[in-house]
N, CA and C of each residue as an Amber inpcrd file, in Angstrom:
protein
   660
  20.0880000  23.4040000  10.1770000  19.2160000  24.0600000   9.0750000
  19.0560000  23.0790000   7.9540000  20.1050000  22.4180000   7.5230000
  20.0170000  21.4550000   6.4230000  19.0410000  20.3610000   6.7180000
  18.9620000  19.8590000   7.9600000  18.1050000  18.7350000   8.2750000
  16.6960000  19.2770000   8.2810000  16.4220000  20.5400000   8.7700000
  15.0850000  21.1210000   8.7200000  14.5440000  21.1630000   7.2500000
  15.4380000  21.6880000   6.3430000  15.0780000  21.7870000   4.9780000
  14.6800000  20.4000000   4.3380000  15.5670000  19.3750000   4.7810000
  15.3400000  18.0260000   4.2510000  13.9120000  17.5300000   4.7700000
  13.7000000  17.6310000   6.0910000  12.4760000  17.1500000   6.6290000
  11.3080000  17.8890000   6.0010000  11.3240000  19.1460000   5.7590000
  10.3200000  19.8920000   5.1330000  10.0560000  19.3640000   3.7490000
  11.0340000  19.2500000   2.9930000  10.9570000  18.7090000   1.5560000
  10.2390000  17.2570000   1.5940000  10.7870000  16.4870000   2.5770000
  10.2750000  15.1310000   2.7360000   8.8030000  15.1100000   3.0060000
   8.3560000  15.9900000   3.9700000   6.9450000  16.1050000   4.3610000
   6.0970000  16.5550000   3.2190000   6.6260000  17.5560000   2.3440000
   5.8090000  18.0110000   1.2420000   5.7830000  16.9230000   0.2520000
   6.8720000  16.2240000  -0.0020000   6.8510000  15.0630000  -0.9620000
   5.8310000  14.0610000  -0.5850000   5.8720000  13.6300000   0.6830000
   4.9280000  12.5540000   1.0740000   3.4900000  12.9750000   1.0280000
   3.2170000  14.2710000   1.2960000   1.8330000  14.7780000   1.2280000
   1.2720000  14.7580000  -0.1790000   2.0980000  15.2860000  -1.1810000
   1.7530000  15.2760000  -2.4660000   1.6020000  13.8600000  -3.1120000
   2.4950000  13.0050000  -2.7470000   2.4570000  11.5970000  -3.2290000
   1.1030000  10.9230000  -2.6480000   0.8650000  11.2610000  -1.3900000
  -0.4130000  10.6900000  -0.7680000  -1.6640000  11.1700000  -1.5340000
  -1.6280000  12.4520000  -1.9220000  -2.7870000  13.0240000  -2.6270000
  -2.9630000  12.4430000  -4.0720000  -1.8770000  12.0210000  -4.7210000
  -1.8650000  11.4260000  -5.9990000  -2.3510000   9.9660000  -5.8110000
  -1.8410000   9.2560000  -4.8620000  -2.1140000   7.8080000  -4.7240000
  -3.5500000   7.5810000  -4.2160000  -4.1050000   8.5820000  -3.4200000
  -5.5010000   8.4750000  -2.9400000  -6.5090000   8.8910000  -3.9620000
  -6.0470000   9.5840000  -5.0210000  -6.9620000  10.0570000  -6.0370000
  -7.4390000  11.5390000  -5.8790000  -6.8780000  12.2220000  -4.8040000
  -7.2380000  13.5850000  -4.6080000  -6.8180000  14.3970000  -5.7700000
  -5.5930000  14.1330000  -6.2870000  -5.1020000  14.7620000  -7.4910000
  -5.3090000  13.7560000  -8.6430000  -6.0460000  14.1680000  -9.6810000
  -6.3720000  13.2740000 -10.7470000  -5.3510000  13.1640000 -11.8250000
  -5.2040000  12.0900000 -12.5850000  -4.2670000  12.0460000 -13.7470000
  -4.4990000  13.2000000 -14.6850000  -3.3860000  13.7210000 -15.1510000
  -3.2910000  14.8610000 -16.0310000  -3.6600000  16.1330000 -15.3970000
  -3.9610000  16.2140000 -14.0970000  -4.1880000  17.5250000 -13.3820000
  -2.8890000  18.2400000 -13.2260000  -2.9190000  19.5130000 -13.4410000
  -1.7280000  20.2990000 -13.1950000  -1.4450000  20.6050000 -11.7740000
  -0.2010000  20.4080000 -11.3330000   0.1880000  20.6790000  -9.9900000
   0.9220000  21.9650000  -9.9440000   0.2640000  23.0130000  -9.4350000
   0.8270000  24.3520000  -9.4030000   1.6190000  24.6070000  -8.1300000
   2.8540000  24.9590000  -8.2870000   3.7460000  25.1420000  -7.1350000
   3.1220000  26.1440000  -6.1250000   2.5900000  27.2570000  -6.6350000
   2.1300000  28.3320000  -5.7850000   0.9300000  27.8950000  -4.9930000
   0.0210000  27.2130000  -5.6340000  -1.2490000  26.6860000  -5.0350000
  -0.8870000  25.6870000  -3.9820000  -0.0690000  24.7150000  -4.2980000
   0.2660000  23.6920000  -3.3560000   0.9810000  24.2670000  -2.1550000
   1.8860000  25.1780000  -2.4620000   2.6570000  25.8620000  -1.3550000
   1.7030000  26.6020000  -0.4190000   0.7320000  27.2500000  -0.9330000
  -0.2200000  27.9490000  -0.0400000  -1.1220000  26.8860000   0.7230000
  -1.4620000  25.8220000   0.1370000  -2.2120000  24.7520000   0.8740000
  -1.4670000  24.2460000   1.9480000  -0.1500000  23.9760000   1.7380000
   0.6950000  23.2920000   2.7340000   1.3760000  24.2760000   3.7120000
   1.2570000  25.6160000   3.3710000   1.9580000  26.5970000   4.1530000
   3.3820000  26.6140000   4.1060000   3.9410000  26.4360000   2.8260000
   5.3430000  26.3900000   2.5590000   5.6790000  27.2850000   1.3870000
   6.9090000  27.5030000   1.1730000   7.3070000  28.2450000   0.0080000
   7.3070000  27.3400000  -1.2350000   7.6340000  27.8770000  -2.3780000
   7.4940000  27.1370000  -3.6310000   8.7240000  26.1480000  -3.7850000
   9.8660000  26.4140000  -3.1070000  11.0810000  25.6790000  -3.2370000
  10.8470000  24.1830000  -2.8260000  10.3490000  23.9050000  -1.6280000
  10.2050000  22.4930000  -1.2880000   9.1250000  21.7270000  -2.1640000
   8.1410000  22.5760000  -2.6750000   7.2600000  21.9330000  -3.5490000
   7.8620000  21.5630000  -4.8480000   8.6640000  22.4990000  -5.3590000
   9.5140000  22.2170000  -6.6180000  10.3910000  20.9540000  -6.4300000
  11.0000000  20.8410000  -5.2520000  11.9290000  19.7060000  -5.0700000
  11.0760000  18.4140000  -4.9330000   9.8830000  18.5190000  -4.2870000
   9.0980000  17.3270000  -4.2310000   8.5660000  16.9000000  -5.5710000
   8.2200000  17.7840000  -6.4050000   7.7300000  17.4890000  -7.7990000
   8.7530000  16.7900000  -8.6560000  10.0550000  17.2760000  -8.4660000
  11.1380000  16.6560000  -9.1430000  11.3090000  15.1710000  -8.7240000
  11.1840000  14.9550000  -7.3970000  11.3550000  13.6210000  -6.8020000
  10.2040000  12.7500000  -7.3140000   8.9880000  13.3040000  -7.3510000
   7.8070000  12.5120000  -7.8640000   7.9870000  12.1870000  -9.2850000
   8.6750000  13.0230000 -10.1020000   8.9000000  12.7720000 -11.4760000
   9.7790000  11.5560000 -11.6050000  10.7790000  11.4090000 -10.7100000
  11.7200000  10.2730000 -10.7080000  10.9440000   8.9810000 -10.3900000
   9.8630000   9.1190000  -9.6030000   9.1140000   7.9320000  -9.2250000
   8.0270000   7.5980000 -10.3000000   7.8740000   8.4910000 -11.2520000
   6.9220000   8.2740000 -12.4020000   5.5170000   8.7170000 -12.1150000
   5.3270000   9.3600000 -10.9720000   3.9790000   9.8490000 -10.6000000
   3.6150000  11.2060000 -11.2110000   4.5850000  11.9290000 -11.6320000
   4.5070000  13.2660000 -12.1760000   5.3150000  13.4270000 -13.4210000
   4.8530000  14.2390000 -14.3580000   5.6680000  14.5950000 -15.5360000
   5.8920000  16.0860000 -15.5100000   7.0740000  16.6190000 -15.7260000
   7.2820000  17.9820000 -15.6700000   7.5810000  18.3380000 -17.1820000
   6.8530000  19.2750000 -17.7370000   7.0400000  19.7580000 -19.1030000
   7.6290000  21.1370000 -18.9890000   8.8060000  21.3310000 -19.5640000
   9.5210000  22.5600000 -19.5340000   8.6740000  23.7550000 -20.0350000
   8.7380000  24.8580000 -19.3310000   8.0300000  26.0780000 -19.6630000
   6.4690000  25.8980000 -19.7240000   6.0180000  24.7790000 -19.0510000
   4.5120000  24.5610000 -19.0890000   4.0630000  24.2680000 -17.6910000
   4.6170000  23.2480000 -17.0250000   4.2690000  22.8800000 -15.6960000
   4.4500000  21.4300000 -15.3610000   3.9020000  20.9980000 -14.1550000
   4.0160000  19.7130000 -13.6930000   2.5840000  19.0400000 -13.7230000
   2.5160000  17.7960000 -14.2520000   1.2020000  17.2070000 -14.3090000
   1.2020000  15.7500000 -13.7110000   0.0980000  15.4090000 -13.2050000
  -0.0880000  14.0210000 -12.4750000  -0.0750000  12.9800000 -13.6170000
   0.7620000  12.0000000 -13.3530000   0.7270000  10.7770000 -14.2430000
  -0.1740000   9.7940000 -13.5490000   0.0650000   9.5350000 -12.2470000
  -0.7910000   8.6390000 -11.4910000  -0.4390000   7.1660000 -11.6940000
  -1.3210000   6.3330000 -11.3120000  -1.1560000   4.8350000 -11.4160000
  -2.1630000   4.2890000 -12.4570000  -1.6440000   3.5820000 -13.4550000
  -2.5330000   3.0600000 -14.4320000  -2.9510000   1.5620000 -14.0240000
  -3.9030000   1.0270000 -14.8240000  -4.3360000  -0.2980000 -14.5670000
  -3.1120000  -1.3400000 -14.7220000  -2.2850000  -1.0610000 -15.8450000
  -1.1170000  -1.8870000 -15.9900000  -0.1180000  -1.7980000 -14.7580000
   0.0350000  -0.4860000 -14.3450000   0.8590000  -0.3960000 -13.1500000
   0.3470000  -1.2080000 -11.9750000  -0.8810000  -1.1160000 -11.7360000
  -1.4780000  -1.9110000 -10.6070000  -1.2760000  -3.4070000 -10.8310000
  -1.5110000  -3.8600000 -12.0010000  -1.3020000  -5.3290000 -12.2700000
   0.1630000  -5.6760000 -11.9910000   1.0490000  -4.8960000 -12.5650000
   2.5280000  -5.1440000 -12.4230000   2.9250000  -5.1290000 -10.9600000
   2.4460000  -4.1950000 -10.1810000   2.7870000  -4.1730000  -8.7490000
   2.2320000  -5.3100000  -8.0400000   1.0210000  -5.7150000  -8.3010000
   0.4920000  -6.8680000  -7.6140000   1.2390000  -8.1690000  -7.9560000
   1.5580000  -8.2410000  -9.2690000   2.3430000  -9.4720000  -9.6620000
   3.7150000  -9.5360000  -8.8960000   4.4630000  -8.3890000  -8.9310000
   5.7620000  -8.3440000  -8.2060000   5.5360000  -8.5370000  -6.7150000
   4.4930000  -7.8180000  -6.2260000   4.2800000  -7.8820000  -4.7250000
   3.9240000  -9.3120000  -4.3250000   3.2360000 -10.0560000  -5.1760000
   2.8170000 -11.4070000  -4.7950000   4.0030000 -12.3550000  -4.5150000
   4.9700000 -12.1780000  -5.4450000   6.2220000 -12.9700000  -5.4020000
   7.0000000 -12.5580000  -4.0970000   7.1020000 -11.2960000  -3.9080000
   7.8420000 -10.7660000  -2.6960000   7.1110000 -11.1060000  -1.4460000
   5.8310000 -11.0020000  -1.4020000   5.0950000 -11.2880000  -0.2090000
   5.2360000 -12.7680000   0.1680000   5.2350000 -13.5680000  -0.9240000
   5.3850000 -15.0160000  -0.6350000   6.8340000 -15.2390000  -0.0430000
   7.7720000 -14.6290000  -0.5710000   9.2440000 -14.7960000   0.0400000
   9.2190000 -14.2760000   1.4580000   8.5100000 -13.1490000   1.6190000
   8.4660000 -12.5090000   2.9700000   7.8040000 -13.5270000   3.9830000
   6.7390000 -14.1600000   3.6150000   6.0550000 -15.1230000   4.5110000
   6.9280000 -16.3890000   4.7060000   7.6840000 -16.7560000   3.6490000
   8.6060000 -17.8100000   3.8330000   9.6520000 -17.5090000   4.9290000
  10.2350000 -16.3840000   4.7930000  11.2060000 -15.9850000   5.7700000
  10.5760000 -15.7530000   7.1790000   9.3470000 -15.2580000   7.2000000
   8.6610000 -15.0210000   8.4930000   8.3620000 -16.4000000   9.1720000
   8.1390000 -17.4080000   8.4410000   7.9320000 -18.7270000   8.9790000
   9.1210000 -19.2020000   9.7890000  10.2920000 -18.7690000   9.3290000
  11.5470000 -19.1540000   9.9650000  11.9740000 -18.2370000  11.1080000
  11.4610000 -16.9380000  11.0550000  11.8910000 -15.9870000  12.0560000
  10.8940000 -15.3940000  13.0360000   9.6210000 -15.6920000  12.8100000
   8.5620000 -15.0360000  13.5610000   8.6490000 -15.3960000  15.0740000
   8.2890000 -14.3930000  15.8610000   8.3420000 -14.6710000  17.3820000
   6.9120000 -15.0110000  17.8970000   6.8910000 -15.5360000  19.0800000
   5.5180000 -15.7610000  19.6670000   4.7330000 -14.5060000  19.8320000
   5.4410000 -13.3840000  20.2320000   4.7310000 -12.1090000  20.3490000
   4.1100000 -11.6700000  19.0250000   4.8590000 -11.8980000  17.9640000
   4.2560000 -11.4500000  16.6660000   3.1770000 -12.4390000  16.1860000
   3.2800000 -13.6310000  16.5080000   2.1190000 -14.5290000  16.2300000
   0.9180000 -14.2010000  17.0250000   1.1000000 -13.8430000  18.2860000
  -0.0570000 -13.4760000  19.1970000  -0.7290000 -12.1620000  18.6120000
   0.1560000 -11.3120000  18.1400000  -0.3410000 -10.0160000  17.5600000
  -1.1190000 -10.2100000  16.2760000  -0.7160000 -11.1980000  15.4830000
  -1.4000000 -11.5330000  14.2480000  -2.7280000 -12.2190000  14.6090000
  -2.8140000 -13.0230000  15.5400000  -4.0650000 -13.7140000  15.9020000
  -5.0560000 -12.6370000  16.5010000  -4.5220000 -11.7280000  17.3300000
  -5.3870000 -10.6350000  17.8250000  -5.9550000  -9.7590000  16.6280000
  -5.0380000  -9.5950000  15.7050000  -5.4470000  -8.7620000  14.4590000
  -6.6520000  -9.4700000  13.7590000  -6.5490000 -10.7290000  13.5890000
  -7.6190000 -11.4850000  12.8690000  -8.9010000 -11.5020000  13.6980000
  -8.7630000 -11.6590000  14.9590000  -9.9810000 -11.5210000  15.8540000
 -10.6880000 -10.1920000  15.7250000  -9.8920000  -9.0770000  15.7090000
 -10.5160000  -7.7620000  15.5720000 -11.0300000  -7.5850000  14.1660000
 -10.3430000  -8.0880000  13.1840000 -10.6910000  -7.9950000  11.7680000
 -12.1570000  -8.6390000  11.5710000 -12.2450000  -9.8460000  12.1120000
 -13.5370000 -10.5770000  12.0290000 -14.6840000  -9.6770000  12.5780000
 -14.4610000  -9.1030000  13.7600000 -15.4270000  -8.2610000  14.3900000
 -15.8240000  -7.0790000  13.5870000 -14.8660000  -6.3480000  12.9590000
 -15.1720000  -5.1450000  12.1800000 -15.7070000  -5.5230000  10.8300000
 -15.3110000  -6.6660000  10.2250000 -15.9690000  -7.0500000   9.0180000
 -17.4120000  -7.2950000   9.1510000 -17.7190000  -8.0490000  10.2930000
 -19.1500000  -8.3190000  10.6430000 -19.9560000  -7.0060000  10.8100000
 -19.3220000  -5.9970000  11.4340000 -20.0120000  -4.7850000  11.6830000
 -20.0540000  -3.8360000  10.4470000 -19.2860000  -4.2430000   9.4020000
 -19.2080000  -3.3750000   8.2400000 -18.3970000  -2.1240000   8.3710000
 -17.4290000  -2.1660000   9.3290000 -16.5730000  -1.0430000   9.5220000
 -15.3750000  -1.0130000   8.6210000 -15.5420000  -0.5650000   7.3480000
 -14.4590000  -0.7260000   6.3500000 -13.2110000  -0.0190000   6.6300000
 -13.2850000   1.1690000   7.3560000 -12.1030000   1.9360000   7.6370000
 -11.2510000   1.1720000   8.6070000 -11.8810000   0.5050000   9.6300000
 -11.1100000  -0.2660000  10.6240000 -10.5390000  -1.4840000   9.9510000
 -11.2860000  -2.0660000   9.0420000 -10.8120000  -3.2690000   8.3120000
  -9.5200000  -2.9500000   7.5400000  -9.5560000  -1.7780000   6.9570000
  -8.4100000  -1.3370000   6.1580000  -7.1590000  -1.1280000   7.0700000
  -7.4170000  -0.4710000   8.2160000  -6.3020000  -0.2620000   9.1060000
  -5.7270000  -1.6020000   9.6400000  -6.6000000  -2.5460000   9.9390000
  -6.2070000  -3.7490000  10.4650000  -5.3520000  -4.5970000   9.4060000
  -5.8720000  -4.4730000   8.1530000  -5.1380000  -5.0850000   7.0450000
  -3.7220000  -4.4090000   6.8740000  -3.6590000  -3.1560000   7.0180000
  -2.2950000  -2.5080000   7.0120000  -1.4450000  -3.1020000   8.1520000
  -1.9990000  -3.2260000   9.3090000  -1.2380000  -3.5960000  10.4340000
  -0.8500000  -5.0940000  10.2770000  -1.7390000  -5.9690000   9.7010000
  -1.4360000  -7.3630000   9.5060000  -0.1200000  -7.4690000   8.6920000
  -0.1910000  -6.8180000   7.5320000   1.0400000  -6.9140000   6.6100000
   2.2340000  -6.2180000   7.2400000   2.0720000  -5.2580000   8.0090000
   3.2780000  -4.5540000   8.6150000   3.9560000  -5.5800000   9.6060000
   3.1210000  -6.2930000  10.4190000   3.6300000  -7.3280000  11.3010000
   4.3770000  -8.4060000  10.5180000   3.7060000  -8.8150000   9.3810000
   4.3240000  -9.8270000   8.5080000   5.6840000  -9.4200000   7.9700000
   5.7480000  -8.1420000   7.5450000   7.0120000  -7.6710000   6.9220000
   8.0820000  -7.5690000   8.0300000   7.6290000  -7.1270000   9.2100000
   8.6960000  -7.1060000  10.2930000   9.1930000  -8.4270000  10.7170000
   8.3190000  -9.4160000  10.6690000   8.6730000 -10.7480000  11.0860000
   9.4870000 -11.5050000  10.1040000   9.7110000 -10.8920000   8.9290000
  10.5980000 -11.6250000   7.8730000  11.9900000 -11.5300000   8.3640000
  12.4050000 -10.5480000   9.2200000  13.7220000 -10.3770000   9.6210000
  14.6200000  -9.6190000   8.6990000  14.0060000  -9.1180000   7.6050000
  14.7120000  -8.4490000   6.5810000  14.2960000  -6.9440000   6.4160000
  15.2040000  -6.0780000   6.7450000  14.8910000  -4.6650000   6.6180000
  14.5650000  -4.2000000   5.1720000  15.3370000  -4.7720000   4.2860000
  15.1330000  -4.3620000   2.8460000  13.8110000  -4.9000000   2.3400000
  13.4790000  -6.1090000   2.6550000  12.1130000  -6.6260000   2.3140000
  10.9930000  -5.7810000   2.8430000  11.1450000  -5.4330000   4.1140000
  10.1180000  -4.5040000   4.6730000   9.9740000  -3.1920000   3.9210000
  11.0750000  -2.5610000   3.5800000  11.0550000  -1.2540000   3.0120000
  10.3540000  -1.3770000   1.5730000  10.7220000  -2.4200000   0.7810000
  10.1130000  -2.5520000  -0.5280000   8.6440000  -2.7640000  -0.4330000
   8.2620000  -3.7210000   0.4530000   6.8270000  -4.0960000   0.5140000
   5.9260000  -3.0060000   1.1170000   6.4980000  -2.2110000   2.0970000
   5.7630000  -1.1050000   2.6000000   5.4640000  -0.0650000   1.4500000
   6.4760000   0.1390000   0.5850000   6.2520000   1.1220000  -0.5450000
   5.1540000   0.5560000  -1.4610000   5.2280000  -0.7030000  -1.8090000
   4.1830000  -1.2840000  -2.6890000   2.8290000  -1.2280000  -2.0830000
   2.7910000  -1.5050000  -0.8060000   1.5670000  -1.5390000  -0.0200000
   0.8970000  -0.1120000  -0.0880000   1.7330000   0.8890000   0.0030000
   1.3050000   2.3130000   0.0510000   0.8300000   2.6640000  -1.3790000
   1.4880000   2.1920000  -2.3400000   1.0770000   2.5620000  -3.7760000
  -0.2910000   2.0130000  -4.1260000  -0.6900000   1.0000000  -3.4070000
  -1.9050000   0.3210000  -3.7380000  -3.0680000   0.6800000  -2.7960000
  -2.9000000   1.7020000  -2.0720000  -3.9110000   2.0020000  -1.0080000
  -5.2600000   2.3240000  -1.5760000  -5.2830000   2.9760000  -2.7120000
  -6.5800000   3.3820000  -3.3590000  -7.2980000   2.1360000  -3.7480000
  -6.6560000   1.1010000  -4.3310000  -7.2030000  -0.1450000  -4.7820000
  -7.7130000  -0.9030000  -3.5240000  -6.8790000  -0.9820000  -2.4870000
  -7.1620000  -1.7620000  -1.3490000  -8.3930000  -1.1620000  -0.5890000
  -8.4290000   0.1500000  -0.6630000  -9.5660000   0.7940000   0.1140000
 -10.9070000   0.4210000  -0.6180000 -10.9120000   0.2970000  -1.9000000
 -12.1640000   0.0400000  -2.6870000 -12.4240000  -1.4770000  -2.4760000
 -11.4280000  -2.3620000  -2.6530000 -11.7310000  -3.7790000  -2.5970000
 -12.1270000  -4.2050000  -1.1940000 -11.5040000  -3.6310000  -0.0910000
 -11.8340000  -4.1070000   1.1830000 -13.0800000  -3.5220000   1.7130000
 -13.6450000  -2.5330000   0.9690000 -14.9930000  -2.0140000   1.3600000
 -16.0510000  -2.9150000   0.9910000 -15.7710000  -3.9750000   0.0340000
 -16.7230000  -4.9720000  -0.3080000 -16.6880000  -6.0830000   0.6950000
 -17.7680000  -6.3860000   1.2910000 -17.8740000  -7.2990000   2.3280000
 -17.3590000  -8.7210000   1.9790000 -17.6740000  -9.1820000   0.7620000
 -17.2620000 -10.5060000   0.3970000 -15.7160000 -10.6430000   0.2940000
 -15.0570000  -9.5830000  -0.3060000 -13.6570000  -9.6240000  -0.4080000
 -13.0570000  -9.4450000   0.9400000 -13.5600000  -8.6330000   1.8110000
 -13.0670000  -8.3880000   3.1900000 -13.1140000  -9.7660000   4.0150000
 -14.2040000 -10.4400000   3.8900000 -14.3580000 -11.7260000   4.5390000
 -13.3280000 -12.7180000   4.0840000 -13.1310000 -12.8290000   2.7520000
 -12.1690000 -13.7480000   2.1690000 -10.7430000 -13.3220000   2.5380000
 -10.4840000 -12.0420000   2.5300000  -9.1050000 -11.5840000   2.8640000
  -8.7890000 -11.9670000   4.2830000  -9.6490000 -11.8110000   5.2610000
  -9.3650000 -12.1470000   6.5510000  -9.1820000 -13.6480000   6.6990000
 -10.0180000 -14.4540000   5.9970000  -9.8830000 -15.8800000   5.9960000
  -8.4930000 -16.3360000   5.4150000  -8.0500000 -15.6600000   4.3860000
  -6.7050000 -15.9860000   3.8550000  -5.5980000 -15.5180000   4.8560000
  -5.7780000 -14.3940000   5.5410000  -4.8530000 -14.0890000   6.6140000
  -4.7680000 -15.1480000   7.6920000  -5.9230000 -15.7550000   8.0320000
  -5.9650000 -16.8020000   9.0290000  -5.1530000 -18.0190000   8.6140000
  -5.2530000 -18.3330000   7.4280000  -4.5020000 -19.5310000   6.8320000
  -3.0900000 -19.2210000   6.8640000  -2.6910000 -17.9780000   6.5090000
  -1.2400000 -17.7300000   6.5480000  -0.6300000 -17.8370000   7.9090000
  -1.4620000 -17.3550000   8.8980000  -0.9990000 -17.4010000  10.3430000
  -0.8780000 -18.8640000  10.7360000  -1.7580000 -19.6850000  10.3850000
  -1.7330000 -21.1010000  10.7450000  -0.4460000 -21.7240000  10.1550000
  -0.0510000 -21.2850000   8.9240000   1.2010000 -21.8940000   8.3710000
   2.4040000 -21.3470000   9.1470000   2.2600000 -20.0690000   9.4960000
   3.4320000 -19.4730000  10.2950000   3.5730000 -20.1940000  11.6070000
   2.4590000 -20.5150000  12.2500000   2.5000000 -21.1800000  13.5650000
   3.1690000 -22.5840000  13.4480000   2.9940000 -23.1700000  12.2890000
   3.5670000 -24.4770000  12.0180000   5.0170000 -24.3460000  11.4960000
   5.4220000 -23.1270000  11.2710000   6.7290000 -22.8310000  10.7190000
   7.0070000 -23.5710000   9.3060000   5.8450000 -23.6970000   8.6320000
   5.8360000 -24.3170000   7.3320000   6.1340000 -23.2500000   6.2590000
   7.3460000 -23.0470000   5.9770000   7.8360000 -21.9710000   5.0670000
   7.1990000 -22.0640000   3.6730000   7.1360000 -23.2520000   3.0850000
   6.6560000 -23.4210000   1.7670000   5.1670000 -23.1240000   1.6580000
   4.3980000 -23.6540000   2.6590000   2.9440000 -23.3340000   2.6640000
   2.6320000 -21.8370000   2.8800000   3.4500000 -21.2380000   3.8160000
   3.2250000 -19.8230000   4.0730000   3.5260000 -18.9710000   2.8280000
   4.6150000 -19.3930000   2.0360000   4.9220000 -18.6820000   0.7550000
   3.7660000 -18.8640000  -0.2910000   3.2710000 -20.0180000  -0.3430000
   2.2640000 -20.2620000  -1.3360000   0.9290000 -19.5350000  -0.9660000
   0.5520000 -19.4970000   0.2900000  -0.7050000 -18.8760000   0.7210000
  -0.6200000 -17.3710000   0.5950000   0.5880000 -16.8140000   0.9390000
   0.7940000 -15.3330000   0.8450000   0.8180000 -14.8940000  -0.5420000
   1.3780000 -15.7160000  -1.4690000   1.4550000 -15.3310000  -2.9050000
  -0.0270000 -15.3360000  -3.4450000  -0.7870000 -16.3860000  -3.0590000
  -2.1510000 -16.5110000  -3.5790000  -3.0570000 -15.3400000  -2.9910000
  -2.8230000 -14.9670000  -1.7630000  -3.6220000 -13.9000000  -1.1400000
  -3.4840000 -12.6180000  -1.9140000  -2.3110000 -12.2880000  -2.3570000
  -2.1560000 -11.0080000  -3.0180000  -2.7330000 -11.0380000  -4.4550000
  -2.6330000 -12.1890000  -5.1690000  -3.1050000 -12.3500000  -6.5100000
  -4.6630000 -12.4230000  -6.4290000  -5.2670000 -12.8740000  -5.3070000
  -6.7090000 -12.9210000  -5.2200000  -7.3030000 -11.4700000  -5.3980000
  -6.6710000 -10.4270000  -4.9790000  -7.2130000  -9.1060000  -5.0930000
  -7.3680000  -8.7700000  -6.5390000  -6.4300000  -9.1100000  -7.3590000
  -6.4990000  -8.8840000  -8.9000000  -7.6790000  -9.6710000  -9.4330000
  -7.7720000 -10.9330000  -9.0640000  -8.8420000 -11.7550000  -9.5500000
 -10.1730000 -11.1320000  -9.1390000 -10.2580000 -10.5580000  -7.8650000
 -11.4680000 -10.0010000  -7.4010000 -11.8930000  -8.6980000  -8.2900000
 -10.8570000  -7.9500000  -8.5940000 -11.0580000  -6.7530000  -9.3930000
 -11.5590000  -7.1390000 -10.7810000 -10.8340000  -8.1310000 -11.4040000
 -11.2630000  -8.6060000 -12.6520000 -12.6980000  -9.0590000 -12.7410000
 -13.1470000  -9.7210000 -11.6760000 -14.4700000 -10.1900000 -11.7190000
 -15.5870000  -9.1370000 -11.5300000 -15.1760000  -8.0160000 -10.8380000
 -16.0470000  -6.8610000 -10.6520000 -15.9710000  -5.7560000 -11.6970000
 -14.8300000  -5.7410000 -12.3900000 -14.5690000  -4.6610000 -13.3280000
 -13.6510000  -3.5980000 -12.7620000 -12.9070000  -2.9130000 -13.5540000
 -11.9870000  -1.9370000 -13.0900000 -12.5600000  -0.5690000 -12.8850000
 -13.8020000  -0.3270000 -13.3910000 -14.3540000   1.0070000 -13.4000000
 -14.4680000   1.5390000 -11.9230000 -14.9400000   0.6140000 -10.9320000
 -15.1310000   1.1230000  -9.5930000 -13.8050000   1.4420000  -8.9440000
 -12.6550000   0.8340000  -9.3890000 -11.3650000   1.2650000  -8.8060000
 -10.9080000   2.6420000  -9.1520000 -11.1810000   2.9390000 -10.4480000
 -10.7330000   4.2750000 -10.9330000 -11.8530000   5.3790000 -10.8730000
 -12.9710000   4.9180000 -10.3180000 -14.1340000   5.8710000 -10.2330000
 -14.7120000   6.3820000 -11.4870000 -14.6370000   5.5160000 -12.5200000
 -15.1100000   5.9190000 -13.8140000 -16.6220000   5.5840000 -13.9320000
């Protein structure tokens, strides 16, 4: 029974967090336990527990005797996450250059082949999914469980930004090209080059947003 309650609370937490990060729930919007419970087909208890957990993550603020409100992700949050992620992604690629298997390299090359195809066709949803998979393989190939957990979380937090930027053909083309260079470094087992390229790859997203303006990211 305890495990069922835990898994239910975990599912509710992930759903609400997904809705905040995707922009379905807007900043300062009130999150009503009763309404969310009815939407998800659960009682108010797991919703309340999820909101408390989301407050610890900084995505929700709970005002006593008033309610729970979305905090969301700010422009500064996004910049901070990308800066931190760029350093960690570089370290991840460095470790991957030392640990990656032939099967993982083959999968990365197949990923790039498919990405080229879908970028050319303008299939932004598939490009985003392939981008997710590319980084997932990279994280796994680092050989570090802790690294993978941290980067998966960051990757998830930035999904709204990534969806917007990868929908732009020029950034999508450049992103796949950057992936290709990272894979070439991994094939050579050049740890320093892989680290440098992966670091630059993440920071290029911020440079891209700066050049286009932040309004389209936040839908303003």
